[in-house]
N, CA and C atoms as a LAMMPS dump frame, in Angstrom:
ITEM: TIMESTEP
0
ITEM: NUMBER OF ATOMS
216
ITEM: BOX BOUNDS ff ff ff
-5.0000000000000000e+02 5.0000000000000000e+02
-5.0000000000000000e+02 5.0000000000000000e+02
-5.0000000000000000e+02 5.0000000000000000e+02
ITEM: ATOMS id mol type element x y z
1 1 1 N -120.357 54.868 -31.048
2 1 2 C -121.778 54.78 -30.796
3 1 3 C -122.477 54.026 -31.935
4 2 1 N -122.111 54.314 -33.185
5 2 2 C -122.748 53.657 -34.318
6 2 3 C -122.409 52.177 -34.392
7 3 1 N -121.34 51.761 -33.74
8 3 2 C -120.956 50.356 -33.737
9 3 3 C -121.679 49.56 -32.656
10 4 1 N -122.401 50.233 -31.788
11 4 2 C -123.141 49.561 -30.717
12 4 3 C -124.282 48.754 -31.326
13 5 1 N -124.495 47.542 -30.806
14 5 2 C -125.538 46.675 -31.363
15 5 3 C -126.941 47.239 -31.166
16 6 1 N -127.114 48.156 -30.23
17 6 2 C -128.425 48.758 -29.978
18 6 3 C -128.691 50.004 -30.833
19 7 1 N -127.683 50.459 -31.556
20 7 2 C -127.85 51.68 -32.34
21 7 3 C -128.975 51.557 -33.387
22 8 1 N -129.102 50.417 -34.089
23 8 2 C -130.239 50.309 -35.029
24 8 3 C -131.601 50.422 -34.344
25 9 1 N -131.704 49.901 -33.133
26 9 2 C -132.956 50.055 -32.383
27 9 3 C -133.202 51.517 -32.035
28 10 1 N -132.142 52.212 -31.684
29 10 2 C -132.241 53.633 -31.353
30 10 3 C -132.728 54.43 -32.568
31 11 1 N -132.152 54.143 -33.732
32 11 2 C -132.571 54.836 -34.949
33 11 3 C -134.019 54.507 -35.265
34 12 1 N -134.414 53.259 -35.089
35 12 2 C -135.799 52.86 -35.299
36 12 3 C -136.726 53.636 -34.358
37 13 1 N -136.322 53.753 -33.107
38 13 2 C -137.083 54.511 -32.108
39 13 3 C -137.25 55.967 -32.56
40 14 1 N -136.167 56.569 -33.024
41 14 2 C -136.238 57.96 -33.491
42 14 3 C -137.114 58.076 -34.728
43 15 1 N -137.005 57.118 -35.649
44 15 2 C -137.84 57.131 -36.849
45 15 3 C -139.325 57.092 -36.493
46 16 1 N -139.661 56.235 -35.553
47 16 2 C -141.06 56.116 -35.132
48 16 3 C -141.555 57.409 -34.496
49 17 1 N -140.722 58.008 -33.664
50 17 2 C -141.118 59.279 -33.029
51 17 3 C -141.286 60.381 -34.059
52 18 1 N -140.443 60.38 -35.092
53 18 2 C -140.567 61.364 -36.168
54 18 3 C -141.88 61.162 -36.921
55 19 1 N -142.212 59.921 -37.241
56 19 2 C -143.466 59.615 -37.939
57 19 3 C -144.682 60.008 -37.112
58 20 1 N -144.589 59.842 -35.788
59 20 2 C -145.711 60.169 -34.902
60 20 3 C -145.832 61.674 -34.668
61 21 1 N -144.864 62.442 -35.125
62 21 2 C -144.892 63.881 -34.932
63 21 3 C -144.363 64.33 -33.582
64 22 1 N -143.71 63.419 -32.857
65 22 2 C -143.162 63.764 -31.547
66 22 3 C -141.78 64.405 -31.67
67 23 1 N -141.188 64.325 -32.845
68 23 2 C -139.907 64.972 -33.131
69 23 3 C -140.033 65.721 -34.449
70 24 1 N -139.306 66.817 -34.558
71 24 2 C -139.202 67.457 -35.862
72 24 3 C -137.875 67.016 -36.492
73 25 1 N -137.644 67.351 -37.747
74 25 2 C -136.447 66.87 -38.445
75 25 3 C -135.153 67.384 -37.818
76 26 1 N -135.176 68.583 -37.286
77 26 2 C -133.986 69.129 -36.639
78 26 3 C -133.631 68.354 -35.379
79 27 1 N -134.638 68.098 -34.557
80 27 2 C -134.409 67.318 -33.334
81 27 3 C -133.963 65.911 -33.671
82 28 1 N -134.574 65.326 -34.694
83 28 2 C -134.217 63.988 -35.134
84 28 3 C -132.731 63.923 -35.496
85 29 1 N -132.287 64.887 -36.285
86 29 2 C -130.875 64.911 -36.703
87 29 3 C -129.934 65.045 -35.514
88 30 1 N -130.278 65.914 -34.59
89 30 2 C -129.439 66.111 -33.412
90 30 3 C -129.421 64.883 -32.507
91 31 1 N -130.572 64.251 -32.344
92 31 2 C -130.65 63.087 -31.472
93 31 3 C -129.894 61.898 -32.054
94 32 1 N -129.81 61.8 -33.38
95 32 2 C -129.035 60.719 -34
96 32 3 C -127.562 60.817 -33.624
97 33 1 N -127.088 62.029 -33.367
98 33 2 C -125.677 62.248 -33.044
99 33 3 C -125.409 62.333 -31.548
100 34 1 N -126.439 62.411 -30.739
101 34 2 C -126.286 62.668 -29.32
102 34 3 C -125.98 61.391 -28.528
103 35 1 N -124.791 61.335 -27.978
104 35 2 C -124.423 60.19 -27.148
105 35 3 C -125.278 60.156 -25.876
106 36 1 N -125.575 61.316 -25.315
107 36 2 C -126.385 61.383 -24.102
108 36 3 C -127.774 60.787 -24.338
109 37 1 N -128.412 61.168 -25.423
110 37 2 C -129.738 60.626 -25.727
111 37 3 C -129.664 59.126 -26
112 38 1 N -128.605 58.685 -26.654
113 38 2 C -128.434 57.255 -26.915
114 38 3 C -128.263 56.49 -25.607
115 39 1 N -127.474 57.023 -24.692
116 39 2 C -127.281 56.371 -23.393
117 39 3 C -128.584 56.333 -22.597
118 40 1 N -129.36 57.404 -22.658
119 40 2 C -130.677 57.423 -21.995
120 40 3 C -131.589 56.351 -22.582
121 41 1 N -131.554 56.21 -23.894
122 41 2 C -132.341 55.18 -24.567
123 41 3 C -131.927 53.788 -24.081
124 42 1 N -130.626 53.538 -23.983
125 42 2 C -130.142 52.232 -23.532
126 42 3 C -130.584 51.931 -22.105
127 43 1 N -130.553 52.929 -21.241
128 43 2 C -130.997 52.746 -19.852
129 43 3 C -132.484 52.411 -19.821
130 44 1 N -133.272 53.15 -20.586
131 44 2 C -134.711 52.889 -20.63
132 44 3 C -134.973 51.487 -21.184
133 45 1 N -134.219 51.086 -22.173
134 45 2 C -134.373 49.765 -22.771
135 45 3 C -134.063 48.661 -21.769
136 46 1 N -133.057 48.861 -20.947
137 46 2 C -132.664 47.859 -19.949
138 46 3 C -133.684 47.746 -18.817
139 47 1 N -134.323 48.851 -18.462
140 47 2 C -135.199 48.861 -17.294
141 47 3 C -136.664 48.598 -17.611
142 48 1 N -137.087 48.754 -18.851
143 48 2 C -138.501 48.656 -19.196
144 48 3 C -138.71 47.556 -20.23
145 49 1 N -139.193 46.397 -19.801
146 49 2 C -139.392 45.253 -20.686
147 49 3 C -140.395 45.54 -21.801
148 50 1 N -141.466 46.259 -21.487
149 50 2 C -142.454 46.586 -22.507
150 50 3 C -141.831 47.456 -23.589
151 51 1 N -141.043 48.429 -23.189
152 51 2 C -140.378 49.325 -24.128
153 51 3 C -139.48 48.518 -25.053
154 52 1 N -138.713 47.589 -24.493
155 52 2 C -137.809 46.769 -25.299
156 52 3 C -138.6 45.924 -26.294
157 53 1 N -139.677 45.303 -25.841
158 53 2 C -140.492 44.482 -26.729
159 53 3 C -141.056 45.266 -27.894
160 54 1 N -141.528 46.462 -27.627
161 54 2 C -142.08 47.305 -28.688
162 54 3 C -141.006 47.698 -29.697
163 55 1 N -139.809 48.029 -29.215
164 55 2 C -138.745 48.439 -30.116
165 55 3 C -138.294 47.29 -31.008
166 56 1 N -138.181 46.099 -30.45
167 56 2 C -137.776 44.943 -31.239
168 56 3 C -138.862 44.604 -32.26
169 57 1 N -140.127 44.686 -31.864
170 57 2 C -141.232 44.426 -32.791
171 57 3 C -141.209 45.432 -33.93
172 58 1 N -141.003 46.696 -33.629
173 58 2 C -140.963 47.728 -34.662
174 58 3 C -139.8 47.515 -35.622
175 59 1 N -138.643 47.131 -35.09
176 59 2 C -137.477 46.889 -35.939
177 59 3 C -137.738 45.695 -36.853
178 60 1 N -138.313 44.618 -36.305
179 60 2 C -138.626 43.438 -37.106
180 60 3 C -139.615 43.8 -38.216
181 61 1 N -140.654 44.543 -37.882
182 61 2 C -141.652 44.929 -38.871
183 61 3 C -141.037 45.778 -39.976
184 62 1 N -140.147 46.673 -39.602
185 62 2 C -139.496 47.539 -40.594
186 62 3 C -138.62 46.707 -41.535
187 63 1 N -137.887 45.732 -40.985
188 63 2 C -137.033 44.891 -41.826
189 63 3 C -137.884 44.056 -42.782
190 64 1 N -139.007 43.526 -42.305
191 64 2 C -139.903 42.769 -43.179
192 64 3 C -140.461 43.653 -44.284
193 65 1 N -140.845 44.865 -43.951
194 65 2 C -141.345 45.806 -44.965
195 65 3 C -140.273 46.091 -46.01
196 66 1 N -139.026 46.267 -45.563
197 66 2 C -137.927 46.518 -46.493
198 66 3 C -137.721 45.344 -47.445
199 67 1 N -137.828 44.127 -46.927
200 67 2 C -137.655 42.935 -47.764
201 67 3 C -138.738 42.903 -48.834
202 68 1 N -139.99 43.138 -48.436
203 68 2 C -141.089 43.103 -49.407
204 68 3 C -141.001 44.262 -50.389
205 69 1 N -140.518 45.395 -49.964
206 69 2 C -140.338 46.527 -50.884
207 69 3 C -139.301 46.199 -51.94
208 70 1 N -138.253 45.477 -51.544
209 70 2 C -137.198 45.09 -52.494
210 70 3 C -137.714 44.103 -53.529
211 71 1 N -138.725 43.313 -53.184
212 71 2 C -139.271 42.321 -54.115
213 71 3 C -140.137 42.959 -55.196
214 72 1 N -140.681 44.134 -54.911
215 72 2 C -141.565 44.795 -55.888
216 72 3 C -140.808 45.435 -57.008
């Protein structure tokens, strides 16, 4: 599961939900390991173009933030 190319998007999705308060830390930890939740995420990503666009935008923004944080 961790070798799947969509896994970083899944983690980004979980991170965002944790920040928004839609997940607690326990649920977050369990969902990171859950193949069922990951498969559900992949299905939603394939069927919902808006969802996919938002996830890719969030991942890009996070990577840019990481780059700028490293420069400081």
